[in-house]
ZABAVEX-894303 format. One record per residue (C-alpha): residue number from 1; z, y, x. Coordinates in steps of 0.001 Angstrom, whole numbers, plus 500000, padded with zeros to 6 digits. Layout:
ZABAVEX-894303
k; zz; yy; xx
NUM; Z; Y; X
...
***
This chain:
ZABAVEX-894303
k; zz; yy; xx
1; 939250; 126659; 285225
2; 937627; 129668; 283563
3; 935402; 132656; 284282
4; 936645; 136226; 283795
5; 934616; 139138; 282355
6; 934136; 140545; 285885
7; 932615; 137183; 286959
8; 935600; 136204; 289081
9; 936778; 132603; 288924
10; 940261; 131728; 287642
11; 941740; 128329; 288497
12; 945197; 126876; 287910
13; 947105; 123857; 289144
14; 949607; 122969; 291828
15; 949136; 124772; 295157
16; 951780; 124051; 297771
17; 952175; 125115; 301392
18; 950042; 128264; 301277
19; 949549; 131507; 299347
20; 946055; 131908; 300856
21; 947039; 135069; 302698
22; 948150; 136822; 299492
23; 951498; 138200; 298401
24; 951888; 136311; 295127
25; 953196; 137718; 291897
26; 955983; 135474; 290573
27; 956461; 134763; 286863
28; 959610; 133007; 285584
29; 960624; 131855; 289041
30; 957360; 130049; 289729
31; 957098; 127809; 292781
32; 954341; 125232; 293281
33; 952375; 126119; 290153
34; 949832; 128891; 290520
35; 946873; 130725; 289041
36; 944304; 131875; 291600
37; 941613; 134492; 291156
38; 938585; 133791; 293361
39; 935544; 135953; 294033
40; 932414; 135130; 291954
41; 931202; 132678; 294621
42; 934548; 130925; 294863
43; 934774; 131631; 298588
44; 937692; 134076; 298755
45; 941115; 134133; 297104
46; 941733; 137584; 295613
47; 945032; 137066; 293799
48; 947801; 134483; 293449
49; 950330; 134260; 290603
50; 953141; 131725; 290884
51; 954568; 130176; 287710
52; 956228; 126839; 287119
53; 955781; 123894; 289447
54; 952344; 123017; 288038
55; 949815; 124776; 285793
56; 948326; 122300; 283333
57; 945773; 124507; 281538
58; 944510; 128074; 281226
59; 941956; 130150; 279353
60; 940728; 133697; 279965
61; 940510; 136108; 277039
62; 936822; 136922; 277047
63; 936995; 140626; 276218
64; 939976; 141839; 278280
65; 940345; 139238; 281032
66; 943990; 138440; 280206
67; 944837; 134835; 281092
68; 946781; 132462; 278842
69; 948527; 129812; 280937
70; 950238; 126517; 280071
71; 952670; 125130; 282631
72; 955886; 123175; 282898
73; 957614; 126559; 282488
74; 956064; 127058; 279029
75; 953352; 129531; 278022
76; 952595; 132911; 279544
77; 949881; 135515; 279053
78; 949060; 137243; 282324
79; 947752; 140800; 282351
80; 944071; 141128; 283335
81; 944975; 142248; 286848
82; 947261; 139198; 287248
83; 950055; 141464; 288425
84; 952575; 140507; 285738
85; 953058; 138635; 282480
86; 952380; 140517; 279249
87; 954667; 137986; 277563
88; 956026; 134492; 278153
89; 957815; 131751; 276230
90; 959968; 129408; 278273
91; 962453; 127947; 275804
92; 960188; 125332; 274201
93; 959731; 123025; 277172
94; 956539; 122266; 279124
95; 953175; 123239; 277624
96; 950181; 120961; 278163
97; 947213; 122881; 276684
98; 946544; 126512; 275743
99; 943787; 128652; 274229
100; 943386; 132378; 273565
101; 941122; 134112; 271027
102; 939356; 137456; 271172
103; 942104; 139061; 269066
104; 944799; 137865; 271477
105; 946054; 134984; 269322
106; 947350; 132169; 271543
107; 947632; 128504; 270539
108; 949516; 126027; 272721
109; 950617; 122412; 272687
110; 954180; 121469; 273590
111; 954040; 117685; 273507
112; 952941; 116892; 269952
113; 953912; 120311; 268580
114; 951426; 123131; 268046
115; 952774; 126670; 268383
116; 950638; 129726; 267602
117; 951497; 133275; 268708
118; 950059; 136691; 267939
119; 948862; 139073; 270651
120; 952412; 140336; 271296
121; 953908; 136859; 271675
122; 955498; 136681; 268218
123; 955425; 133178; 266719
124; 953000; 132878; 263791
125; 953678; 129219; 263004
126; 954486; 125862; 264520
127; 953526; 122374; 263410
128; 954692; 118984; 264679
129; 952308; 116021; 264519
130; 953325; 112402; 264098
131; 950102; 110979; 265488
132; 949710; 108707; 268507
133; 948400; 111563; 270677
134; 947683; 115295; 270422
135; 945312; 116206; 273227
136; 943855; 119700; 272953
137; 943749; 123019; 271120
138; 941292; 125882; 270570
139; 941408; 129123; 268590
140; 938767; 131426; 267074
141; 939295; 135052; 266057
142; 936141; 135290; 263915
143; 937037; 132467; 261516
144; 940772; 132945; 262157
145; 941134; 129238; 262727
146; 943221; 127131; 265110
147; 941820; 123705; 266047
148; 943694; 120641; 267290
149; 942408; 117213; 268297
150; 943951; 113839; 269042
151; 944041; 110373; 267523
152; 946181; 108281; 265208
153; 947057; 104600; 265237
154; 946123; 103005; 261902
155; 946632; 099231; 262109
156; 946709; 096360; 259664
157; 943320; 096080; 257968
158; 940156; 094201; 258956
159; 939884; 095993; 262310
160; 943380; 094856; 263306
161; 944660; 097520; 265680
162; 942679; 100742; 265347
163; 942792; 104224; 266865
164; 941028; 106986; 264894
165; 940013; 110360; 266325
166; 940597; 113560; 264407
167; 940049; 117320; 264490
168; 942227; 119475; 262221
169; 941828; 123182; 261553
170; 944492; 125596; 260329
171; 944441; 129250; 259378
172; 946692; 131777; 261118
173; 949471; 131068; 258617
174; 949446; 127351; 259425
175; 947759; 126251; 256189
176; 945223; 123395; 256547
177; 941644; 124701; 256497
178; 939530; 121575; 257120
179; 939505; 118322; 259023
180; 936870; 116206; 260757
181; 936863; 112429; 261262
182; 940516; 111530; 260539
183; 939305; 108565; 258442
184; 941623; 105679; 257604
185; 941576; 101975; 258495
186; 940124; 101002; 255110
187; 937074; 103226; 255413
188; 936452; 102210; 259014
189; 937127; 098520; 258352
190; 934890; 098248; 255290
191; 932051; 099784; 257313
192; 932709; 097551; 260333
193; 933303; 100602; 262546
194; 936188; 099085; 264484
195; 935838; 100755; 267892
196; 938912; 102743; 268892
197; 938146; 106475; 269002
198; 940135; 109322; 270523
199; 939782; 113073; 270216
200; 940064; 114426; 273754
201; 938864; 118050; 273926
202; 938009; 120982; 271681
203; 936612; 124299; 272927
204; 935143; 127475; 271503
205; 931700; 127909; 273002
206; 930559; 131322; 274113
207; 927885; 130988; 271419
208; 930588; 131177; 268717
209; 930551; 127494; 267751
210; 933313; 124913; 268059
211; 932727; 121923; 270332
212; 934485; 118568; 270268
213; 934450; 115783; 272867
214; 935916; 112382; 272195
215; 935707; 108854; 273449
216; 935092; 105483; 271857
217; 935798; 101913; 272984
218; 932281; 100708; 272246
219; 929361; 101716; 270061
220; 930482; 100650; 266565
221; 932246; 103973; 266044
222; 933067; 106453; 263323
223; 930987; 109038; 265217
224; 927952; 107478; 263547
225; 929111; 109114; 260286
226; 929212; 112752; 259299
227; 932677; 113985; 260330
228; 933420; 115289; 256829
229; 931445; 112881; 254648
230; 931846; 109218; 255552
231; 928926; 108251; 253293
232; 926446; 110356; 255283
233; 925027; 109680; 258744
234; 925978; 111975; 261598
235; 923479; 114509; 262925
236; 923236; 112588; 266171
237; 920439; 113033; 268697
238; 919486; 109666; 270203
239; 917207; 109607; 273239
240; 916891; 107161; 276061
241; 919360; 104579; 277351
242; 922164; 107004; 278261
243; 922327; 108657; 274830
244; 922184; 105578; 272614
245; 925129; 103167; 272379
246; 923286; 099846; 272556
247; 924045; 096896; 274881
248; 927608; 098007; 275420
249; 930963; 096306; 274868
250; 934416; 097879; 274433
251; 934104; 100117; 277495
252; 935025; 103724; 276804
253; 932078; 106047; 276241
254; 931759; 109756; 275459
255; 930766; 111594; 272288
256; 930333; 115360; 271838
257; 929377; 117492; 268862
258; 928870; 121087; 267703
259; 930749; 122220; 264573
260; 930913; 125326; 262404
261; 934353; 126855; 263098
262; 934940; 128154; 259579
263; 934117; 124921; 257728
264; 933918; 122068; 260243
265; 930316; 121293; 259219
266; 928514; 119281; 261884
267; 925359; 120704; 263440
268; 924521; 118233; 266220
269; 926150; 115285; 267962
270; 925362; 112943; 270826
271; 926716; 109882; 272594
272; 926823; 109482; 276379
273; 927412; 106363; 278449
274; 926977; 105082; 281963
275; 924903; 101969; 282663
276; 925029; 099222; 285232
277; 921912; 098152; 287104
278; 921560; 095318; 284575
279; 921266; 097880; 281786
280; 924631; 097039; 280266
281; 926651; 100031; 279089
282; 929608; 101134; 281166
283; 932553; 103532; 281001
284; 932321; 107320; 281012
285; 935222; 109446; 279730
286; 935405; 113184; 278827
287; 938195; 115366; 280221
288; 936576; 118830; 280241
289; 934355; 120744; 277824
290; 932603; 124134; 277625
291; 929495; 125754; 276167
292; 927668; 128871; 277344
293; 926161; 131766; 275403
294; 923001; 129835; 274569
295; 924828; 126717; 273392
296; 924213; 124629; 276482
297; 927028; 122082; 276474
298; 928969; 121271; 279638
299; 930951; 118021; 279544
300; 932794; 116441; 282466
301; 935298; 113772; 283325
302; 935397; 110399; 285070
303; 932688; 107719; 285134
304; 932227; 104154; 286275
305; 928869; 103017; 287614
306; 926513; 104627; 286985
307; 925166; 107888; 285629
308; 921380; 108402; 285584
309; 919612; 108472; 288971
310; 922957; 108032; 290727
311; 921435; 106808; 294015
312; 919099; 109800; 294283
313; 921531; 112661; 293666
314; 921817; 115424; 296260
315; 923804; 118652; 296634
316; 922616; 121497; 298857
317; 919955; 119262; 300354
318; 922320; 116417; 301251
319; 921938; 113069; 299501
320; 925277; 111939; 298131
321; 926743; 108625; 299284
322; 926440; 105694; 296869
323; 928891; 105183; 294032
324; 932319; 104274; 295402
325; 934292; 104312; 292142
326; 935632; 107007; 289799
327; 932753; 109495; 289799
328; 933729; 113078; 288916
329; 930767; 114003; 286738
330; 929326; 116948; 284799
331; 926528; 116800; 282231
332; 924753; 119934; 280968
333; 922615; 119537; 277842
334; 919986; 121819; 276373
335; 921130; 123675; 273236
336; 919238; 121215; 271020
337; 920712; 118186; 272858
338; 917186; 116926; 273591
339; 917251; 117327; 277369
340; 919734; 116861; 280185
341; 919533; 119979; 282319
342; 921959; 118645; 284910
343; 923851; 115400; 285387
344; 925714; 115473; 288665
345; 928702; 114083; 290531
346; 930552; 115849; 293339
347; 931815; 112686; 295073
348; 930791; 112230; 298701
349; 932277; 108767; 299052
350; 935573; 109716; 297387
351; 937039; 109266; 293912
352; 938204; 111763; 291305
353; 937783; 113285; 287857
354; 936672; 116659; 286503
355; 939537; 118329; 284594
356; 938238; 121866; 283968
357; 934836; 123438; 283220
358; 933578; 126958; 282592
359; 930105; 128421; 282049
360; 929144; 132032; 281339
361; 926764; 134766; 282417
362; 924611; 132529; 284590
363; 927496; 130931; 286496
364; 929363; 127645; 286206
365; 932546; 126265; 287746
366; 934624; 123111; 287741
367; 938078; 121987; 288800
368; 938729; 118355; 289663
369; 941494; 116011; 290702
370; 940654; 114181; 293924
371; 941998; 110642; 294102
372; 940306; 109892; 297400
373; 938416; 112169; 299771
374; 935748; 113090; 300682
375; 934101; 115317; 298083
376; 931010; 117423; 298779
377; 931784; 120786; 300397
378; 929557; 123785; 301087
379; 930812; 127069; 302574
380; 934260; 125830; 301636
381; 937413; 127911; 301714
382; 939133; 124671; 302723
383; 937118; 121677; 303887
384; 939517; 119076; 302483
385; 942782; 118814; 300622
386; 945043; 116066; 299349
387; 944470; 116377; 295640
388; 942391; 119256; 294272
389; 938777; 120428; 294273
390; 936864; 123406; 292891
391; 933161; 124189; 292844
392; 931102; 127198; 291725
393; 927328; 127058; 291247
394; 924511; 128955; 289502
395; 924222; 128111; 285834
396; 921570; 129383; 283446
397; 921120; 132952; 282203
398; 922748; 133821; 278862
399; 919440; 134080; 276976
400; 917865; 130752; 275910
***
C-alpha cells in the first residue's frame, strides 16, 4: 500500500475473479497478481495492472509517481500512469520486498539476496546474506544508502539459542556503510539480554529519516542499548504500561526507532506491547511501517489481547465488537514519541493482520490480510471478501 503524488491510493496483492470494470494492463503475462490505483477516498478503482500471480510489495516513487513492484514474477517499475512497465527483471525468481528512491534507484529482495538497480534497470550490485532471515529493504537518494533488516541465529553461549536483529546499510556500490544492532551472543549473554530479537521492517519516512521496526520475545532485549554502541543506553521513550516492557514473559512485542540514514545514529526509540486485563504483557507484532512528513510514526501488524482501550474503540460512530483474536492494529505516535495519536483495530469480530501502511499529505491508508470476516466497512467498494482489506482515512496535515 502506498500513496501517489496525486493523492491516489496504490495497493497490490492477489485479486482474482474481477478487474473492477477496468481493462487491465498486463505486464509479463500477469494473472492473479495486480496493482490497483484507487481514487483518494479509496472508493473507486481507476486503473488495474496485472503482473504475476501475487504482488508481495510495492512502493511509489514520491516525485514522479512511478511504482516499484515485487511479485512472484520478479521486479518491475511501472510508469506513473500505470499503462506499462518502464523496466522489469524476471530472471531472478520471486521478489519479496522492494523500495524505490527519489533518484529512481530500486532495491529488492529475492529470498536472502539483495539486488539494487539504477533508474534504467541496470544492476548496480547484488549481495547474498547467510543470516536466518532477511525481511525488508529501503533506499535513500539523499544519503545514497540501501538498508536491509533481518536477524541472525547466534547460539552456544549463556543465552543458549539466540536470535539477534540487525540493520545493515550499504552505499550504491555495495560497500558497507554502517550497521545497527547486529551484536553477537557474547555481548548479549554477558549483559543478560537473552530475548530473541528480529528485524522486521525498515522504511524511509517522508521526513527524510530512516525507521526500523522489530520484535522481541520478551523485555530483556538488545533494544535497550544504543544500536551502534552497546555500552550506551538507547534513546528510548518510556511512558505508561503499553510503552514499557515490564511484567511480560517471552511473548513477542514490538520495538520501533528513528535513525539517521547517513550514519545509523539513533534519535528516538520506543517499545510497544499489548496487555491482558491482569496487566500482564501480551503479544503484538509489527508487519507494516511508515512515517509522514512531520515524523509521525505509523506501525501496524497483528496483536493478541489487548491494545489500550480495546473495549471502547469505535469507527464511524459504531463501537467495535470485543476482541475475538488476531487484531489488525495500527498505532500512530507523535513525532517525539510522547503521545499516541491513534491506536486502532479494524476488526469487527473477525481476525487479520495489517501488512501495508502509507501516510502523506493529510491522508493515511492500510492494507490487511483477513483471516476471518467481518472487518469494519464504510462506503465500501466491496462489503466483504475472502482474504483482503483496505482502508483510507484522514491523517494529519504535513506541518507539525
